N, C-alpha and C positions, 0 to 999 in steps of 0.2 A: 504494500500500500505506500501511497505517496500523498503528502500533503503539500498544498500550494499556499504560499504566503504571498502577501503584496511587497513589492521591493521597497516601496516608499516607506510605509508605516509598518511593516510586518505583522498586518492583521492577518487571520486565517481567512482563507478564501474556499477552499474545498479540500477533499479527502477523496481519492479514486484509487481503483485497482489498476495496476499497470506498472511499468518500468521503462527506462531509458528516455529518450529526449521527448520533449513535451511540444510538438508542434500542434497537434490537435488534440483537445480535451473533449473525449466523446461523452455525451451526455448521459449514455447508459452505462458508463463505468463510474460515475459520481456516487459515492456513499453518502457524504454529508456535504453541506447541509440539505436538508429535505426540499427547500426551496428551490435549489438548483437540480437535484434528482428529480423532482416532480415536473421538470421542463421537457422531459423525454416525450411527451405527448404532443408538444408543439411542432409546428414546422418550421423550416429555415426562416422563413419571413416573419414569423410571429417571434421567433427568439429574440429576447433583448440583448444589448450589449453586455458583456461580463464587465462589471465595473466593482471596484472596491468599496464596501459599505462604509468604511471608516474615512477614507480620503479623498474618494471619487476617482481615484486613477483608473484609467481604461485599460483592461487587462486582456481582452479578447472580442473577436468579432464572429457572428453567427456565419456558419459555413455547413457543407456536408462533403462527404466523401463520393467516390464513384458508385459505391453500393447503396448511398442515400441516408447513410448514418449521419444524424445531426450532431455538430461538434462546435466548439469554440476554437478558431485559430487565434493561438496565444500570440501576443504582442512580446517579442524578445525583450528582455530587460525589465519588464514590468512585474515580473513574478519571481519567487524563489521556490526550488523543490526541496523537499526535506523527506528522507525516508522513514516509515515508520517501521518499528519491528514489533510484532505481536510478543505478547509475555509467553515466554516458553514454559510448558508444564512439563514435570519430569515424567519421563517414560518408566511404566511399572517394571521394565526390564533393566533399569540403569541400577548398577550397586553403587551405594554410597558407602565409602569406607571410614 
């Protein structure tokens, strides 16, 4: 999982499943916040600009790929990515000495 933050004010923008470069942020991969995840039912023309709620910085523009998946084309330099590590639970097969 990856977390996106505004590069201007460091505010939380979204959490999504994925890895690697972030050129397109597909709406169907967004986990949080619900307000962004719920945009999956909209068309590309109905999708609003992705804007930081704290400082108003523009982060992404609505687009779609060849298969028709709606996404935000992220504006380089307007956001930061941060990897999220899930809490690891010990395996029952692990021996603790």
